[in-house]
C-alpha positions as CSV (number, residue, x, y, z in Angstrom):
1,M,190.5,147.4,21.5
2,S,186.8,148.1,21.3
3,K,184.3,148.3,24.2
4,I,180.8,147.2,23.6
5,V,178.2,148.0,26.2
6,I,174.8,146.3,26.2
7,L,172.0,147.8,28.3
8,G,169.6,145.0,29.5
9,A,170.0,141.3,29.8
10,G,166.7,140.0,28.5
11,I,166.4,138.0,25.3
12,A,167.8,140.8,23.0
13,G,170.6,141.9,25.4
14,H,171.7,138.4,26.3
15,V,171.7,137.2,22.7
16,A,173.8,140.2,21.6
17,A,176.3,139.7,24.5
18,T,176.7,136.0,23.9
19,H,177.4,136.3,20.1
20,L,179.7,139.3,20.6
21,R,181.7,137.4,23.2
22,R,181.9,134.2,21.1
23,K,183.2,136.0,18.0
24,L,185.4,138.7,19.4
25,S,188.8,138.1,21.0
26,N,189.3,138.9,24.6
27,T,191.2,142.1,23.6
28,H,187.7,143.6,23.1
29,E,185.5,144.2,26.1
30,V,181.8,143.2,26.3
31,V,179.9,144.8,29.2
32,V,176.3,144.1,30.2
33,V,174.5,146.7,32.4
34,S,171.2,145.4,33.8
35,P,169.3,145.9,37.0
36,N,168.2,142.3,36.9
37,S,170.5,139.7,38.5
38,N,168.8,136.8,36.7
39,Y,168.1,135.8,33.1
40,Q,164.6,134.5,32.6
41,W,163.1,132.5,29.7
42,V,159.9,134.7,29.5
43,P,157.7,132.3,27.4
44,S,157.7,129.8,30.3
45,N,156.2,132.4,32.7
46,I,152.9,131.0,31.6
47,W,153.6,127.7,33.3
48,V,154.8,129.4,36.5
49,G,151.5,131.4,36.4
50,I,149.4,128.1,36.6
51,G,151.6,126.5,39.3
52,R,153.0,123.8,36.9
53,M,156.6,125.1,37.0
54,K,158.7,126.7,39.7
55,A,160.3,130.0,38.9
56,E,163.8,128.6,39.5
57,K,163.3,126.3,36.5
58,I,163.0,129.2,34.0
59,L,165.9,131.4,35.3
60,F,169.5,131.4,36.3
61,P,171.9,134.0,37.8
62,L,173.8,136.1,35.2
63,A,176.9,137.0,37.2
64,P,178.5,133.5,37.4
65,L,177.9,132.8,33.7
66,Y,179.2,136.2,32.6
67,K,182.3,135.9,34.8
68,K,183.1,132.4,33.4
69,K,182.6,133.6,29.8
70,G,184.6,136.8,30.1
71,I,181.6,139.3,30.0
72,T,181.7,142.2,32.5
73,F,178.4,142.5,34.4
74,K,177.2,145.5,36.2
75,Q,173.9,145.2,38.1
76,A,172.8,148.7,37.5
77,K,170.1,150.8,35.8
78,V,170.7,153.4,33.2
79,V,170.2,157.0,34.3
80,S,171.1,159.0,31.1
81,F,172.8,158.9,27.7
82,H,175.7,161.0,26.7
83,P,176.6,160.0,23.1
84,E,179.2,162.8,22.7
85,G,180.8,162.5,26.1
86,D,181.2,165.8,28.0
87,S,183.8,168.5,28.9
88,K,185.5,166.0,31.2
89,E,185.0,162.8,29.2
90,E,185.9,162.6,25.5
91,K,184.3,159.2,25.0
92,P,180.6,158.6,24.8
93,Y,179.1,157.1,27.9
94,V,176.0,156.3,29.8
95,L,175.4,157.1,33.5
96,S,174.3,154.1,35.5
97,E,173.3,153.6,39.0
98,Y,174.1,150.4,40.9
99,V,171.1,148.7,42.4
100,N,172.7,146.1,44.6
101,G,175.7,145.3,46.8
102,S,178.0,147.6,48.7
103,N,178.0,150.2,45.9
104,K,174.2,150.4,45.7
105,G,173.1,153.9,44.7
106,Q,176.6,154.8,43.3
107,I,176.6,156.5,39.9
108,E,179.2,155.4,37.4
109,K,180.1,156.6,33.9
110,V,180.2,153.6,31.6
111,T,182.1,154.6,28.4
112,Y,181.7,152.7,25.2
113,D,182.7,152.4,21.5
114,Y,179.5,150.7,20.6
115,L,176.2,150.8,22.6
116,I,173.4,148.4,22.3
117,N,170.2,149.6,24.0
118,A,168.3,146.4,24.8
119,T,166.4,147.7,27.8
120,G,163.1,146.5,26.4
121,P,159.9,148.1,27.7
122,K,158.8,149.6,30.9
123,L,155.8,147.7,32.1
124,N,153.6,150.7,32.4
125,F,151.0,149.5,34.9
126,E,150.4,153.1,36.1
127,A,149.0,154.0,32.7
128,T,145.8,152.2,33.9
129,E,144.4,153.5,37.2
130,G,144.5,150.8,39.8
131,L,146.3,148.2,37.6
132,I,148.9,146.9,40.2
133,P,150.2,143.4,40.0
134,G,148.9,141.4,43.1
135,Q,146.4,144.1,44.1
136,H,142.7,144.5,43.4
137,K,142.6,140.8,42.4
138,T,144.6,141.6,39.2
139,Y,147.8,139.9,38.3
140,S,150.5,139.8,35.6
141,V,152.7,137.1,34.0
142,C,155.2,139.6,32.5
143,T,158.0,138.5,35.0
144,Y,158.6,135.3,36.9
145,S,157.8,137.1,40.2
146,H,154.5,138.4,38.8
147,A,153.7,134.9,37.5
148,E,154.3,133.4,41.0
149,H,151.9,135.9,42.4
150,A,149.4,135.1,39.7
151,W,149.4,131.4,40.6
152,K,148.7,132.3,44.2
153,G,145.7,134.3,43.2
154,L,144.5,131.7,40.7
155,N,144.9,128.9,43.2
156,A,143.0,130.9,45.8
157,A,140.1,131.3,43.3
158,I,140.3,127.5,42.5
159,Q,140.0,126.7,46.2
160,H,137.0,128.9,46.6
161,M,135.4,127.2,43.6
162,K,136.1,123.8,45.2
163,A,134.3,125.1,48.3
164,G,131.2,125.7,46.2
165,K,131.6,129.4,45.3
166,K,131.4,130.4,41.6
167,A,134.1,132.7,40.1
168,K,134.6,135.0,37.2
169,I,138.0,134.9,35.5
170,L,139.0,137.8,33.3
171,I,142.2,137.6,31.1
172,G,143.5,139.9,28.3
173,T,144.8,143.4,28.0
174,G,144.7,146.2,30.5
175,H,145.1,149.3,28.3
176,A,144.0,150.7,25.0
177,K,147.4,150.2,23.5
178,S,148.7,147.1,25.2
179,T,150.6,144.5,23.2
180,C,151.5,140.8,24.0
181,Q,148.0,139.5,23.3
182,G,149.7,136.2,22.5
183,A,150.9,135.8,26.1
184,A,147.5,136.5,27.4
185,F,145.9,134.2,24.9
186,E,148.2,131.4,26.0
187,Y,147.5,132.1,29.6
188,I,143.7,132.0,29.2
189,L,144.0,128.6,27.5
190,N,146.2,127.3,30.3
191,V,143.9,128.7,33.0
192,E,140.9,127.1,31.4
193,K,142.6,123.7,31.2
194,E,143.8,124.1,34.8
195,L,140.2,124.6,35.9
196,R,139.2,121.4,34.2
197,K,142.1,119.6,35.8
198,H,140.9,120.7,39.2
199,K,137.3,119.8,38.2
200,V,135.9,123.3,38.8
201,R,135.4,124.4,35.2
202,D,131.6,124.4,35.7
203,M,132.1,126.8,38.5
204,A,133.9,129.4,36.5
205,E,132.9,132.0,33.9
206,V,136.0,132.7,31.7
207,T,136.2,135.9,29.7
208,W,138.7,137.3,27.2
209,I,138.9,141.1,27.2
210,S,141.1,142.8,24.6
211,N,141.8,146.0,22.6
212,E,141.8,143.9,19.5
213,Y,139.1,144.6,16.9
214,Q,138.9,140.9,16.1
215,L,139.9,137.8,17.8
216,G,143.4,136.6,16.7
217,D,144.6,140.1,15.8
218,F,147.7,139.7,18.1
219,G,148.8,143.2,17.2
220,M,149.6,142.0,13.6
221,D,146.2,142.8,12.0
222,G,145.4,139.1,12.2
223,V,146.6,136.6,9.6
224,L,145.2,134.7,6.7
225,M,146.8,131.3,6.9
226,S,146.8,127.7,5.7
227,Y,145.1,125.3,8.1
228,G,145.4,121.8,6.8
229,D,143.7,121.8,3.4
230,M,141.8,125.0,4.1
231,I,142.5,128.8,4.1
232,M,141.4,130.3,7.4
233,K,141.6,133.7,9.2
234,S,143.2,133.7,12.6
235,S,140.0,135.3,13.9
236,E,138.1,132.1,12.8
237,L,140.7,129.9,14.4
238,V,140.6,131.7,17.8
239,E,136.9,131.9,17.7
240,M,136.7,128.1,17.2
241,I,139.1,127.6,20.1
242,F,137.2,129.8,22.4
243,E,133.8,128.4,21.5
244,D,135.1,124.9,22.0
245,R,136.3,125.8,25.5
246,G,133.3,128.0,26.5
247,I,135.4,131.2,26.7
248,K,133.5,134.4,26.2
249,W,135.0,137.5,24.7
250,I,134.8,141.3,24.9
251,L,136.7,143.1,22.0
252,G,137.7,146.6,20.9
253,V,137.9,148.0,24.4
254,A,140.3,150.2,26.5
255,V,140.5,149.1,30.1
256,N,141.0,152.4,31.9
257,K,140.4,151.8,35.6
258,I,140.7,148.9,38.0
259,E,138.9,148.6,41.3
260,N,138.8,145.6,43.6
261,G,137.1,143.0,41.4
262,I,135.9,145.5,38.7
263,A,137.5,146.4,35.4
264,H,136.1,149.6,33.9
265,Y,136.5,150.1,30.1
266,E,135.5,152.2,27.1
267,N,134.4,150.6,23.9
268,L,134.6,151.9,20.3
269,D,131.0,153.1,20.6
270,G,132.2,155.4,23.4
271,E,130.3,153.6,26.0
272,Q,131.7,153.3,29.5
273,K,131.1,149.8,30.9
274,S,132.5,147.5,33.5
275,E,133.2,143.8,34.1
276,T,133.3,142.2,37.5
277,Y,135.8,139.4,38.2
278,D,137.3,137.3,41.0
279,F,140.6,136.8,39.3
280,A,142.1,138.9,36.5
281,M,145.4,138.8,34.5
282,L,145.7,141.9,32.4
283,I,148.7,142.8,30.3
284,P,149.8,146.4,30.9
285,A,150.8,149.0,28.3
286,F,154.5,148.9,27.3
287,S,156.4,152.2,27.1
288,G,159.9,153.6,26.9
289,H,161.8,154.1,30.1
290,G,161.8,157.9,29.9
291,F,165.6,158.1,29.4
292,K,167.2,161.5,28.9
293,A,170.1,162.3,26.5
294,Y,172.6,165.1,26.6
295,D,175.2,166.5,24.2
296,K,178.8,167.6,25.0
297,Q,177.5,170.9,26.3
298,E,174.9,169.1,28.4
299,H,172.0,170.3,26.3
300,D,169.0,168.0,26.2
301,I,169.1,166.0,22.9
302,T,166.6,163.4,24.0
303,E,164.6,163.8,20.7
304,K,167.6,162.7,18.7
305,L,167.6,159.3,20.5
306,F,164.1,158.6,21.7
307,K,160.5,158.7,20.4
308,G,159.2,156.9,23.5
309,F,161.5,154.0,22.5
310,M,164.8,154.5,20.7
311,I,164.8,156.0,17.2
312,V,166.4,153.7,14.6
313,D,166.6,153.5,10.8
314,A,162.8,153.6,10.3
315,D,160.6,156.1,8.5
316,Y,158.8,158.0,11.2
317,T,157.1,160.4,8.8
318,P,153.5,161.0,10.0
319,K,151.0,159.7,7.5
320,P,147.6,158.1,7.3
321,Y,147.4,154.3,8.0
322,E,146.6,153.6,4.4
323,E,149.9,155.1,3.3
324,W,152.1,153.1,5.7
325,K,154.2,150.5,3.9
326,V,156.5,147.6,4.8
327,Q,159.6,149.7,3.8
328,D,158.9,152.0,6.8
329,W,160.3,149.4,9.1
330,P,164.0,149.4,10.2
331,E,166.6,146.9,8.9
332,T,169.8,147.6,11.0
333,Y,168.3,149.1,14.2
334,Q,171.0,151.8,14.1
335,N,170.3,155.3,15.5
336,P,170.7,157.8,12.6
337,S,172.2,160.5,14.7
338,Y,174.8,158.4,16.5
339,T,175.7,155.5,14.4
340,N,177.5,153.5,17.1
341,I,174.2,153.1,19.0
342,F,171.8,150.3,18.2
343,A,168.4,149.2,19.6
344,P,167.2,145.7,18.8
345,G,164.1,144.0,20.2
346,I,161.4,145.9,22.0
347,A,163.8,148.8,22.6
348,F,163.3,150.3,19.2
349,A,160.5,152.7,18.3
350,P,158.2,151.1,15.7
351,P,157.3,153.5,12.8
352,H,153.6,152.7,13.1
353,A,151.1,150.2,14.4
354,I,150.5,147.0,12.3
355,S,146.9,146.7,13.3
356,K,144.7,149.5,12.0
357,P,144.2,152.0,14.8
358,R,140.6,152.6,15.6
359,T,139.2,155.6,17.6
360,S,136.2,155.5,19.9
361,K,133.5,158.0,19.6
362,N,135.1,159.8,22.5
363,G,138.4,160.1,20.7
364,T,140.3,157.3,22.5
365,V,142.6,155.4,20.2
366,I,142.1,151.7,20.8
367,A,144.8,149.6,19.0
368,P,147.3,146.9,19.9
369,A,150.9,148.0,19.7
370,P,153.2,146.0,17.4
371,P,154.6,142.8,19.0
372,R,158.5,142.7,19.0
373,T,159.1,140.0,21.7
374,G,160.5,136.5,21.3
375,M,161.9,135.6,17.9
376,P,162.1,139.2,16.6
377,S,164.1,140.2,19.7
378,G,166.6,137.4,19.2
379,I,167.0,137.8,15.5
380,T,167.4,141.6,15.6
381,A,169.9,141.4,18.5
382,K,172.0,138.8,16.6
383,L,172.2,140.9,13.4
384,V,173.2,144.0,15.4
385,A,175.9,142.0,17.1
386,E,177.1,140.7,13.7
387,N,177.3,144.2,12.3
388,I,179.4,145.4,15.2
389,I,181.6,142.3,15.0
390,D,182.2,143.0,11.2
391,S,182.9,146.7,11.9
392,I,185.5,145.9,14.5
393,K,187.2,143.1,12.5
394,N,187.2,145.1,9.2
395,G,188.2,148.4,10.8
396,K,185.3,150.3,9.2
397,A,181.6,150.6,9.6
398,S,179.6,147.6,8.3
399,L,175.9,147.1,8.0
400,N,175.8,144.0,5.8
401,H,173.5,142.1,8.2
402,K,169.9,143.3,7.8
403,G,166.5,142.1,8.9
404,S,163.2,144.0,8.7
405,M,160.1,142.7,10.4
406,G,158.7,143.1,6.9
407,N,160.8,140.2,5.6
408,M,161.1,138.3,8.8
409,G,158.9,135.4,10.0
410,A,157.9,134.5,13.5
411,A,156.4,131.4,15.1
412,C,154.0,131.7,18.0
413,I,153.1,128.6,20.1
414,A,150.3,128.8,22.7
415,S,150.5,125.6,24.6
416,A,147.7,124.6,27.0
417,G,148.6,122.0,29.6
418,F,151.8,120.7,31.1
419,G,153.7,117.4,30.8
420,F,154.7,115.2,27.9
421,W,151.3,113.8,27.1
422,N,148.9,116.3,28.8
423,G,148.7,119.3,26.5
424,S,147.8,120.8,23.2
425,G,149.5,123.5,21.3
426,V,148.1,126.2,19.0
427,S,150.8,127.0,16.6
428,I,150.7,130.0,14.2
429,T,153.7,130.7,11.9
430,T,153.6,134.1,10.2
431,Y,155.7,135.4,7.3
432,P,156.3,138.3,7.2
433,I,155.4,139.8,10.6
434,V,154.6,143.2,9.1
435,P,152.3,142.4,6.1
436,D,153.5,143.3,2.6
437,F,150.4,144.1,0.6
438,V,152.5,144.7,-2.6
439,K,154.2,141.3,-2.6
440,Y,151.2,139.4,-1.3
441,P,148.0,141.4,-2.3
442,D,145.7,138.4,-2.3
443,S,146.6,136.9,1.1
444,H,146.3,139.9,3.5
445,G,150.0,140.8,3.0
446,R,151.5,137.4,3.8
447,H,152.9,134.3,2.1
448,L,150.4,131.6,2.5
449,G,153.0,128.8,2.0
450,K,154.9,130.2,5.1
451,T,151.9,131.4,7.1
452,F,150.0,128.5,8.6
453,G,148.3,127.3,11.8
454,A,147.9,124.0,13.5
455,I,146.4,122.5,16.7
456,G,147.6,119.4,18.5
457,L,150.1,117.6,20.7
458,A,153.0,118.3,18.3
459,G,152.8,122.1,19.1
460,H,152.8,121.3,22.8
461,W,155.9,119.1,22.4
462,L,157.6,121.9,20.5
463,K,156.9,124.4,23.2
464,L,158.4,122.0,25.8
465,M,161.4,121.5,23.5
466,L,162.0,125.2,23.1
467,H,161.9,125.7,26.8
468,Y,164.9,123.4,27.4
469,A,166.7,124.3,24.1
470,F,166.6,128.0,24.7
471,L,167.7,127.7,28.3
472,Y,170.6,125.5,27.1
473,K,171.4,128.1,24.6
474,A,171.2,131.0,27.1
475,K,173.5,129.2,29.4
476,M,176.1,129.0,26.6
477,K,176.4,125.3,26.8
478,P,178.6,123.4,24.2
479,F,177.6,124.3,20.6
480,W,174.8,126.6,21.9
481,W,175.2,128.8,18.8
482,L,173.9,126.1,16.6
483,I,170.4,126.6,18.0
484,P,168.7,129.3,15.9
485,E,167.2,132.5,17.3
């Protein structure tokens, strides 16, 4: 009998748990440890943040589903990692602390044969002074509760505009190294459309603020793509979209301080500037959770497991940006020191940025962090689960399932509007996520036949379809596994 412990129940953790449970007999134990009691379909937070969807429509409680499917669930947070066990416990384990119920605050040793770290990122709001969701007129859509607060703030601004008061809307990134520009991009399009729907667009100045060097960078160094019969840069596509909607933009900046209605930032020229606003949604920096790890003698071995996020089979050798290559990226998401530990999704430490890091004249590095949300999280979690399943069934270690972000595609759909007929989707499909300049030297490191963009109602329909399809899949309804990651 093997015991597989999954830390986290977001996209990566939940995908891993569901595939493990489906393919392993009940003689093997699948355990999920997560402080969150609900699963949420994160991409639909955008609709919650504009008041078009209630939070309960994008989430469901984990405990009843896991009980029904034979998955053990512990609502707890990880405290520390002990991959060698200790003097009292021979098996490797993690220490976890219960966060709810009668055993709240209780510390438990959770032993394992295989460990999947799918804890995702810490939403590091404190890295930017004053950036607190729901305070200083700033909001977030990173969680469903944040998105609910964002709608309250946005609705208040809309009501003020209806009363004749002009407003400034600021949306983008709230730190020099923030990622998830795609989520902020989708939100600004939805907010702009919502303002039109409420007939107050002429009362609002809408501004995009980002650490991107160019529009459409999205932490992937932008893309060169097919657009109908043309070849277009993502920067040109996004500029066209923003100009069409009257959205202004401020690029290459590090937001470093928030006051009530004022965002202070530094640009690449080293200038310290500020932007006033009446409503802001700024994506925070993502960071590791600051976990500690200890060996059998209780010596600190954190550096063997973590480099901010978890260390996996990537090449972390420091080198200039020009020497980075697609082969630096991991394929199995296995920790090299402890081979029964894996970290798919956002939990793994990327070997380097994808977008070229740029430094301000003051020495501040301003560069989007690599995106690892959505499709990459699901794909990497499934391949980790498949390798563990094969290892258990074959009785020996197996790493036949591989998937580097350098040979993996991703689809991003930014849908503006809500409802079957009222909306338009901006779809960008990229292959590969990490550009391969050796294979595709003439198209900015990507396959033009598989990297394309489109705008229209079809993309909006696809976004709606994905909402229902992936919630169906997450709830493990009949034949759920037929829906791809």
